[in-house]
Every structure is written in C-alpha cells, then in structure tokens.
C-alpha positions as a Python dict, from the first residue, in 0.01 Angstrom:
ca = {
    (1, 'M'): (0, 0, 0),
    (2, 'S'): (183, 179, -280),
    (3, 'D'): (39, 485, -449),
    (4, 'A'): (19, 301, -782),
    (5, 'Y'): (-177, 15, -627),
    (6, 'H'): (-411, 257, -451),
    (7, 'H'): (-481, 441, -779),
    (8, 'F'): (-526, 110, -962),
    (9, 'R'): (-779, -19, -707),
    (10, 'E'): (-970, 310, -716),
    (11, 'G'): (-982, 294, -1096),
    (12, 'Q'): (-1108, -64, -1087),
    (13, 'K'): (-1378, 32, -837),
    (14, 'R'): (-1495, 315, -1061),
    (15, 'L'): (-1501, 84, -1363),
    (16, 'R'): (-1711, -171, -1172),
    (17, 'T'): (-1962, 94, -1066),
    (18, 'G'): (-2005, 239, -1415),
    (19, 'M'): (-1799, 551, -1357),
    (20, 'T'): (-1586, 487, -1663),
    (21, 'A'): (-1471, 842, -1739),
    (22, 'Q'): (-1383, 896, -1374),
    (23, 'A'): (-1188, 569, -1371),
    (24, 'T'): (-936, 702, -1621),
    (25, 'V'): (-799, 960, -1376),
    (26, 'P'): (-663, 720, -1111),
    (27, 'L'): (-569, 463, -1375),
    (28, 'E'): (-361, 718, -1566),
    (29, 'K'): (-190, 814, -1237),
    (30, 'A'): (-116, 448, -1169),
    (31, 'K'): (25, 406, -1520),
    (32, 'K'): (261, 700, -1470),
    (33, 'L'): (392, 537, -1153),
    (34, 'E'): (408, 180, -1291),
    (35, 'P'): (417, 191, -1674),
    (36, 'E'): (529, -172, -1699),
    (37, 'K'): (226, -317, -1516),
    (38, 'A'): (3, -496, -1765),
    (39, 'S'): (-289, -505, -1520),
    (40, 'I'): (-295, -126, -1500),
    (41, 'R'): (-274, -90, -1877),
    (42, 'E'): (-550, -347, -1925),
    (43, 'A'): (-787, -162, -1693),
    (44, 'L'): (-704, 168, -1862),
    (45, 'G'): (-755, 9, -2205),
    (46, 'I'): (-1096, -118, -2097),
    (47, 'A'): (-1192, 229, -1975),
    (48, 'Y'): (-1080, 389, -2301),
    (49, 'F'): (-1268, 126, -2500),
    (50, 'R'): (-1590, 187, -2308),
    (51, 'L'): (-1549, 558, -2376),
    (52, 'A'): (-1504, 491, -2751),
    (53, 'R'): (-1149, 623, -2733),
    (54, 'W'): (-1037, 355, -2977),
    (55, 'K'): (-683, 477, -3052),
    (56, 'E'): (-601, 510, -2683),
    (57, 'A'): (-746, 165, -2612),
    (58, 'E'): (-541, 29, -2901),
    (59, 'A'): (-223, 184, -2759),
    (60, 'E'): (-273, 27, -2416),
    (61, 'F'): (-351, -322, -2546),
    (62, 'R'): (-75, -302, -2811),
    (63, 'T'): (178, -219, -2539),
    (64, 'I'): (68, -528, -2349),
    (65, 'V'): (96, -767, -2645),
    (66, 'E'): (410, -617, -2798),
    (67, 'Q'): (614, -530, -2490),
    (68, 'L'): (478, -664, -2162),
    (69, 'E'): (291, -993, -2207),
    (70, 'P'): (288, -1122, -2566),
    (71, 'T'): (94, -1435, -2464),
    (72, 'D'): (-193, -1248, -2296),
    (73, 'D'): (-495, -1386, -2481),
    (74, 'Y'): (-736, -1122, -2349),
    (75, 'A'): (-507, -837, -2454),
    (76, 'H'): (-496, -977, -2809),
    (77, 'Y'): (-874, -1004, -2813),
    (78, 'A'): (-920, -652, -2675),
    (79, 'L'): (-667, -512, -2921),
    (80, 'G'): (-866, -678, -3197),
    (81, 'R'): (-1185, -513, -3072),
    (82, 'A'): (-1020, -168, -3068),
    (83, 'L'): (-882, -221, -3419),
    (84, 'E'): (-1219, -342, -3548),
    (85, 'Q'): (-1385, -28, -3414),
    (86, 'Q'): (-1139, 173, -3624),
    (87, 'G'): (-1229, -19, -3940),
    (88, 'R'): (-911, -229, -3941),
    (89, 'Q'): (-1084, -566, -3969),
    (90, 'A'): (-801, -769, -4120),
    (91, 'E'): (-555, -661, -3850),
    (92, 'A'): (-821, -722, -3584),
    (93, 'N'): (-886, -1068, -3722),
    (94, 'G'): (-521, -1160, -3674),
    (95, 'H'): (-544, -1077, -3306),
    (96, 'Y'): (-873, -1266, -3271),
    (97, 'K'): (-706, -1572, -3422),
    (98, 'L'): (-410, -1538, -3185),
    (99, 'A'): (-638, -1503, -2883),
    (100, 'S'): (-844, -1802, -2993),
    (101, 'S'): (-534, -2017, -3045),
    (102, 'M'): (-405, -1921, -2700),
    (103, 'K'): (-737, -2012, -2539),
    (104, 'P'): (-899, -2265, -2773),
    (105, 'G'): (-1212, -2319, -2562),
    (106, 'S'): (-1321, -1957, -2571),
    (107, 'E'): (-1639, -1918, -2772),
    (108, 'T'): (-1614, -1540, -2728),
    (109, 'Y'): (-1278, -1526, -2904),
    (110, 'A'): (-1374, -1773, -3176),
    (111, 'A'): (-1698, -1587, -3249),
    (112, 'R'): (-1505, -1270, -3343),
    (113, 'I'): (-1297, -1440, -3613),
    (114, 'K'): (-1423, -1343, -3955),
    (115, 'D'): (-1360, -1489, -4295),
    (116, 'L'): (-1203, -1191, -4467),
    (117, 'E'): (-1081, -1166, -4820),
    (118, 'P'): (-707, -1092, -4842),
    (119, 'E'): (-639, -723, -4886),
}
C-alpha cells in the first residue's frame, strides 16, 4: 500500500467518524504525494467544506473541474456549494446547472438551481 493511499484511507475514516478537522492532516499529506488524484482532492474539499473553510473547499473542487475531471458532476455541485457559501450565487448556479445536466435524475442537484436575475 502506498503512503498516499494509506493517508487517503485514514482521512476518509476520520471523515466518516466525524473527526473532520483531524481528517485534513492525512488528506493534505496524501495530496502532497498525489496532487493529481481527484479522489483525494474531493475528500479534502469535503473536509474543508464541513469546517466552513469555503475558499479552500472551492480551490479543491475547482482543481477537479478545471484540471482533473471536468465531467465530475459531484465536483461541480460541491464547487457550487462552496461558492454559494461565499455569496457568489450566480457563479454557483452555473455549476449547479452543469451538475444537473450531467446527472439529470438528481433531485439534489436540481433543487439547488435558483432563478437569479442577470448581474
């Protein structure tokens, strides 16, 4: 088992057991070892989001959708959530629409789409 995978699994375990702040430590170590792994960045983004570290969550999910996996519907949705928390509703809405179009049956994604006036 590689060090990155070990750190990733430990971070996931901590996330599952509600130890969100503690999960960031092994997940950040995993990211340093494997910066191109979307799964690591997703878990780290989730941890940051749960800790209300919106800009850091945004950075992780943005890296996924802009560099690693542009068709990752969940990453678009999560990026939208991080943007919305920062008051950037119109930008968030764009990512909600993308996520919903990538996974049309998702009520969760569709429910986040808002009718916003153009800025």
